[in-house]
N, C-alpha and C positions, 0 to 999 in steps of 0.2 A: 781307875789304872790305865796307863799311857800305855801306847805300842811297845816301847822298851820292855817294860813287865811284860806286858802279854807274847815276846818274843824268849824272855826270862824265861818265862813258866812254861811254854810250848818246850824249850829245852831243855827242862830239867825234869819235867813229865817225858819225854819222849826218852829216853833213854841214854848209851852209849852211840847206836845206832844213827843216830839224828848227826852227829859231827863228821862222819867221814863221807854222809851224805850231802850237807852241806857243802865240804871242800869240795866236790864233786859240781855239785851248781853253783859256788863262786869261778873254778876253772870252767866250768863250758860258757860264764856271762862274760867273761873275760876274755875268750876267746871270740866269742857273737861282738863284741864290741870292738873289738880289734881289728876282725874283718869290716865289719861296716862303715868304717872312718878307712878304712885301706880303699874299698870299692867305691867309697863317697869320691875318696880324692884321685882315684885312678878315672873313676867318668869323666870328673870334671877337667880334670888333663888332657883327656881325648877329646873332649871337646874344642876347648881353649886350641890344642895342635890343629886340628882338623881344622879352625875357621882358617890357620894359618895355610897351611898344605893346602887346601884346596885349590885355591885360586894361582897358585902356581902349577900346581900337576896341570890343570885345567888348560894353562898357558903353554906347557911341555918347559915350564923352567927348573929341571930337576937338580942341576946346581943348589939353586936356591934354596930348595926346599928340602937339600942336606945338610944347607947350615941351619935350614930352622930346626932339624930332628936332631942335629945335635947339639943343642942348646938345651936339650932335657932328657930323662929316662924312662920316659913314660913309656907304659906297653904301647901304643900306636908308634909312635918313634921308633923303640926297637925293630918292629916289621917294618915300616917302609925304610928303612937305614937299609936291612938286609935287601930290599927290593933296587931300591935305587944305587947300592953299592955292586949288585949283581948286574947290571944292566949294564956296565962297563964290558966286563967278560963274556956276558950270555951269548951265544950263537943264536938261541931259540926261545922263543915266547916260554916255552916250559920252563925252562931252567931259571926262570924267573919267579915264576909260579910257584916252584918245588922250595926255590930259597923262601919266599914268603910261607910256605907252608911249613915250611920246619922252624922259622922263626915265630906262627903262632903257636904250635905245640909249646914251643918252650914260654910262651907269656902265658896259655892257659893255664898252664902248672903251678905258675905261679899266682892264679888271681884267685885259680879250686884249691888254695892250699888251704889246709887248716879245715874248711867248711864243713866237710860231712865228719869233722871229728864231732860234730855238735850231737850228730845223730845217734851216736856210739854214747857219747857222754849219757844221753837220755835213756838210753837203753840201760847201759851202767844204773842211773841214778833210781831208776824205776826198780830195777831188779834190788838193787839193796834196800828201799822200802818195803820192796815184799817179802825180804827176808827176813827184819827187824818186825814186819807186822808176823810172822812167823814162831819169829821167839818170842814177840809179847804174848800173843796166845797158849806158846807152853808153859809160858811163866804163868798166866791165868791158871789154866787146868791142873797147875802147881799146885796152885796156892788155895784152888777148890780140894782138892785130896788132902794134903799134905799139912794143915794150920789149925788151927782150931775156930769154931764156928765165931766166936768175935773178933778173930783178924782174919776172917774171910773176904767180908765188906770189904773193906780198906784194900787191902791186897789183890783185889781181883778188879776193884778200881783201879790201882794203878798200872795192872801189865795191860789192865783194854787201854788205858791211855799210850803207853808205848806200842801198844797195834797200831793205833789210830793213827798218832803222831807220825810214825814213820812213813805209813799209806801215804798220807798228806803231803809230807814234805816230798816223798820219792815222785806223786802224782802231778806235784806242782811243779815239779822240777823236770818232769818229762816231757808236758804241756809247755813249757815256758821255751825250752832248746829247741823240741819239734817244730816252734811257731818262729823261732828265730831262723833256723837250720832253710824253711819253707820259705822263709822270706829272701834270705840272705840269696839260697838258689836262684831266685825267680833274678834277683839284680845281677847275680853271676852270666845267667843264660844271657841278659840284654845286654851285659858288655860286650861278651864273646860275641855276641851275635852284629853288634856294632863295629868290632873288629876285622869281623869277616865282609861286611858291607863295604869298609874303608879299603880293603885290600883289594876287594875285587873291583872297585872307582877305579884303583891305581890300574888297574892291572889290562882292566880296559882303553884307557888313558895310553899307557906304553902302546897294546895293542894297534888303535888307531894313528898313532905316527909312527910305528914302524911298516906300514900298508903301504906301498907307492902306489901313487896314482896312477891307473890307467890311462894311455896315450890315448887322443882321443884326435880321427886327423878331419880336416872342414874336406869340401867336397871340391876344392881346388888342388888338394895333397894326391887326395885322389886321382884326379884326374892327371895330374903330372906323374905317379908312379903308375900307371898304367898306359899312357902316352907310348913309351918303350916299347911295350912287351906288342901294342898295338899294330906299331907301326916296323917291324922289324920283317913282317910276310911281305911288304908292300916295296919296302927295301930289294928283299931278293926278287919278287917278279922283276920290275925295271931292271936288274941286271942282267935278267933273262931273254 
């Protein structure tokens, strides 16, 4: 018996509740695969973009950095475009920081989209499996009570198969989707952390270039400034 026959017999013996559980399982796997592909592409695009932006930001060439960010619609590009465009009108460093914070919230919402659905689908599938188990056990008890002894064994075996198959599929669904949720949450956290680090580096670069260096005086300049003040009383004394 090959794997296909095993799957077919599993669904035949599991009753009608296996089909909605399998549908929830398919939806959860589709969401997990889509999120994995999306997060992988976003992380790759952010790394590629940051390798191009970092030298421009360190050199203070924000116009060139804006041109580079305009070429892509990645998550990092969105945040950087908010910050660089705000530099033209912002009077304070906090204004740029606030603009980048707003864009970060917008980007994080896109990154975390649908990931939390996996935990909900895992709980729903497990509860559906338990419901199918209860239905199978009720059928088993009914078979024991209401049928002829000659048919009791076969009906009892079929009802127990329904109960166990629903339990197995529900638990398998829950374990798989919860593991996928945990992995994607870890990947999302690392991605958001990278965006926050890039934002902080950009803000620090802007702050360093906005600070005016203090003017230091040489000893000769100090003497020149003090000379008129020191000579004023002598001139008064000579006139007297």
